[in-house]
C-alpha positions in Angstrom: 30.6 21.8 -3.0 29.1 24.8 -4.9 27.7 24.1 -8.3 27.8 26.5 -11.2 24.2 25.5 -12.1 21.3 23.5 -10.7 18.6 22.4 -13.2 15.2 21.5 -11.7 12.9 19.3 -13.8 13.3 16.2 -16.1 11.1 17.1 -19.1 12.3 18.3 -22.5 13.5 21.6 -21.2 15.5 20.1 -18.3 17.0 17.3 -20.5 18.1 19.7 -23.2 19.6 22.1 -20.7 21.5 19.3 -18.9 23.1 18.0 -22.2 24.2 21.5 -23.1 25.5 22.3 -19.6 27.6 19.1 -19.7 29.0 20.0 -23.1 29.9 23.4 -21.9 31.6 21.9 -18.8 29.5 23.7 -16.3 29.6 22.0 -12.9 25.9 21.1 -12.9 23.5 19.3 -10.6 20.4 18.0 -12.3 17.4 17.2 -10.1 14.2 15.6 -11.2 11.3 13.8 -9.5 10.5 12.0 -12.8 11.5 12.0 -16.4 9.5 13.1 -19.5 7.1 15.8 -18.4 3.5 15.8 -19.4 4.0 13.7 -22.5 4.9 10.6 -20.6 1.2 9.6 -20.6 0.8 9.9 -24.4 0.5 6.7 -26.4 1.9 8.3 -29.5 3.8 11.5 -30.2 4.1 12.6 -33.8 5.6 16.1 -33.5 8.9 15.5 -31.7 11.3 16.8 -34.4 13.6 14.1 -35.8 11.4 11.2 -34.8 8.4 10.1 -36.9 6.5 8.8 -33.9 7.2 7.4 -30.4 5.3 6.9 -27.2 5.5 9.2 -24.2 7.4 6.5 -22.3 9.9 6.2 -25.1 10.5 9.9 -25.2 11.0 10.0 -21.4 13.4 7.1 -21.6 15.3 8.9 -24.4 15.6 12.0 -22.2 17.0 9.9 -19.4 19.5 8.1 -21.6 20.8 11.2 -23.2 21.3 13.0 -19.9 22.9 10.0 -18.2 25.2 9.6 -21.2 26.7 13.0 -20.3 26.6 12.5 -16.5 29.0 11.6 -13.9 29.8 7.8 -14.1 32.6 5.4 -14.1 32.8 5.5 -17.9 32.5 9.2 -18.2 35.8 11.0 -18.1 34.2 14.4 -18.0 32.1 14.3 -14.8 30.7 17.8 -14.8 27.1 16.7 -14.7 25.6 15.1 -11.6 22.1 13.6 -11.7 19.7 13.1 -8.8 16.6 11.1 -9.8 13.5 10.8 -7.7 14.1 14.0 -5.8 11.6 16.8 -5.4 12.8 20.4 -4.8 10.8 22.0 -2.0 12.4 25.5 -1.8 15.1 27.8 -3.0 16.6 30.4 -0.8 19.1 33.2 -1.5 22.3 33.0 0.5 24.4 36.0 -0.3 25.4 35.7 -4.0 24.5 32.0 -4.0 21.3 30.0 -3.9 20.4 27.2 -1.5 18.2 24.5 -3.0 16.4 22.1 -0.6 14.8 18.8 -1.5 12.0 16.7 0.0 14.5 14.2 1.4 16.3 16.9 3.4 19.3 17.4 1.1 20.7 20.9 0.5 22.8 22.2 -2.4 24.6 25.5 -2.9 24.9 26.9 -6.4 25.7 30.1 -8.4 22.7 29.9 -10.8 19.4 28.1 -11.2 17.4 27.0 -14.2 13.8 26.1 -13.4 12.3 23.6 -15.9 9.6 22.2 -13.6 6.8 22.2 -16.1 3.1 22.2 -15.4 0.2 19.8 -15.1 -3.1 20.0 -17.1 -6.2 21.0 -15.2 -8.3 17.8 -15.3 -11.9 17.5 -16.4 -13.9 16.6 -13.4 -16.8 14.5 -14.8 -17.9 10.9 -14.5 -15.6 8.5 -16.5 -13.2 11.3 -17.5 -10.3 9.7 -15.7 -11.0 6.2 -17.0 -11.2 7.3 -20.7 -8.2 9.6 -20.5 -5.9 8.8 -23.6 -8.7 6.7 -24.9 -10.4 9.4 -26.9 -10.1 12.1 -24.1 -7.0 14.1 -24.5 -5.3 17.3 -23.4 -3.3 18.1 -26.5 -4.9 18.9 -29.9 -1.6 19.5 -31.7 -0.3 16.1 -30.4 -3.4 14.0 -31.0 -5.6 15.9 -33.4 -4.5 14.0 -36.6 -5.7 10.7 -35.0 -9.3 12.0 -35.3 -9.3 12.8 -39.0 -12.9 12.8 -40.4 -14.5 12.4 -37.0 -16.8 14.5 -34.8 -15.0 15.9 -31.8 -15.5 18.2 -28.8 -13.3 20.9 -27.3 -14.0 21.9 -23.7 -12.9 25.4 -22.7 -13.7 29.0 -23.6 -10.2 30.6 -23.6 -7.7 31.2 -26.3 -6.3 27.7 -25.9 -9.7 26.2 -26.5 -10.4 28.2 -29.6 -6.9 27.7 -31.0 -7.3 23.9 -30.4 -10.6 24.0 -32.2 -9.0 25.8 -35.2 -6.3 23.1 -35.3 -8.8 20.3 -35.2 -10.9 21.8 -38.0 -8.0 20.9 -40.3 -8.7 17.2 -39.7 -12.1 16.6 -38.2 -15.5 16.3 -39.7 -17.0 18.7 -37.0 -15.8 20.5 -33.9 -18.2 21.5 -31.0 -16.8 23.8 -28.3 -18.5 23.5 -24.9 -18.0 26.3 -22.4 -19.3 26.5 -18.8 -20.0 30.3 -18.8 -22.0 32.8 -20.9 -18.9 34.8 -22.0 -15.8 33.4 -23.7 -12.4 34.3 -22.3 -10.8 34.1 -25.7 -10.0 37.2 -27.8 -13.1 38.4 -29.6 -11.4 38.3 -33.0 -10.3 34.7 -32.4 -13.8 33.7 -31.4 -15.3 35.4 -34.4 -12.8 33.9 -36.9 -13.1 30.3 -35.6 -16.9 30.3 -35.3 -17.2 31.4 -39.0 -16.2 27.9 -40.0 -19.4 26.0 -41.0 -18.1 22.8 -39.3 -17.7 24.6 -36.0 -20.2 25.5 -33.3 -20.1 26.5 -29.7 -22.5 25.8 -26.8 -22.4 27.9 -23.6 -23.7 27.9 -20.0 -23.3 24.2 -19.3 -21.9 21.7 -16.9 -20.1 18.6 -18.1 -21.7 15.6 -16.3 -20.3 12.4 -17.9 -18.0 11.0 -20.6 -19.7 8.1 -22.3 -17.8 5.0 -23.6 -16.7 1.5 -22.8 -13.1 1.1 -24.2 -13.0 4.5 -26.0 -14.9 7.7 -26.0 -18.3 7.5 -27.6 -20.0 10.7 -26.4 -20.5 13.3 -23.7 -23.4 14.4 -21.5 -23.9 18.0 -20.4 -26.5 19.9 -18.5 -27.8 23.3 -19.5 -27.3 25.7 -16.5 -30.4 27.7 -17.4 -33.0 25.0 -18.3 -31.5 22.1 -16.4 -32.0 20.0 -19.6 -29.4 17.2 -20.1 -28.0 16.5 -23.6 -25.8 13.7 -24.9 -23.6 14.3 -27.9 -22.1 11.4 -29.9 -18.5 12.1 -30.5 -15.2 10.2 -31.0 -12.8 12.6 -29.3 -12.8 15.1 -26.5 -10.1 17.7 -26.2 -9.8 19.4 -22.8 -8.4 23.0 -22.6 -9.4 24.3 -19.2 -6.0 25.5 -18.1 -2.7 24.4 -16.7 -1.3 24.3 -13.2 2.4 25.4 -13.2 4.7 23.4 -10.9 6.0 26.6 -9.2 5.0 26.4 -5.5 8.6 25.8 -4.4 9.7 29.1 -6.0 6.7 31.4 -5.3 8.4 33.2 -2.4 11.5 34.1 -4.4 10.6 34.6 -8.0 7.7 36.8 -9.3 4.8 34.8 -10.9 1.9 35.9 -13.0 -1.7 35.7 -12.0 -1.9 31.9 -12.7 1.4 31.0 -11.1 3.7 30.9 -14.1 7.2 32.3 -13.8 7.7 35.7 -15.5 10.6 35.6 -17.9 12.3 37.8 -20.4 11.8 35.8 -23.7 15.1 37.2 -25.1 17.2 35.2 -22.7 14.7 33.3 -20.3 15.9 35.4 -17.3 13.5 35.8 -14.4 13.2 39.0 -12.4 15.7 37.6 -9.9 19.3 37.8 -11.0 20.9 34.3 -11.2 17.6 32.5 -11.9 16.4 31.5 -15.3 13.3 29.4 -16.3 12.2 27.6 -19.4 9.3 25.4 -20.6 5.7 25.1 -19.4 6.4 26.7 -16.0 7.0 30.1 -17.7 4.6 32.7 -19.0 5.5 32.3 -22.7 2.6 32.2 -25.2 2.9 28.7 -26.5 3.8 25.4 -24.7 5.1 22.4 -26.7 8.0 19.9 -26.2 10.0 21.4 -29.0 9.5 24.9 -27.8 10.5 24.0 -24.2 13.7 22.3 -25.4 14.6 25.4 -27.5 13.8 27.8 -24.7 16.1 25.8 -22.3 19.0 25.9 -24.8 18.5 29.7 -25.0 18.6 29.9 -21.2 21.7 27.7 -21.0 23.6 29.8 -23.5 22.8 32.9 -21.4 23.7 31.2 -18.2 27.1 30.2 -19.6 27.8 33.8 -20.6 26.7 35.1 -17.2 29.1 32.8 -15.5 32.1 33.1 -17.8 31.9 36.2 -19.9 30.2 38.9 -17.8 
């Protein structure tokens, strides 16, 4: 059969789009390798609107329940949404006015439109014990976890806008924030650097390599080496926030849809359209300025509204 829409990805963007597609009675195929997106590893999430707090696993389970409640089943008398779990999309090809989506298991699906909500993964800190202490004081989301470190000394790793913006957020809660950067020059905007560094509880250290994260059950400190002198220094801190970039999950679409310099899908923020007619994208795989669960869900709803109009009203 030919679907009206195929949604790729099971995070907040994909789940929101799937629910809206079902309610609008679009013949939709939803494909996801896993549920939840990046937040699945978070012990507690405090900024998902409408819920005071929940774990990443609970959020992922809620996405799944909400999507499946609208999906094709024996109980559902409106089977316009079909779900394929545990499937990874490997490529999308244009076939005339349609698109052919291929998966890792060898399945192929024809459809009129595509919504890509494949998300991204955080670039990991490569240092001794970093993997062992992840989510035990070492985190990749200041807005998610910052309030947990109120009144404590913390570190931000990274010299781009994301690093400085995270530092600015953390200064609202933390006793002190130290930003560590591997190079001599920051990649962040000069005005942002100047403004953040004016805070008396903020300092930055440049030209270094991170060697080790210290701690038994939780983060207790970090060891770095000065690239110029070779001197090693240990800082005692309770939290480490890593902002060294994201890796978009866009390899499967790179030959069809234009990407920016770091592999994110270029979209029109008014409607989430890509530069390829018939393909929309939402969430962390796109080149929007901010990435959050709530933003991803909203962007996907915007995309879905435009997709519906493209199919039925244009």
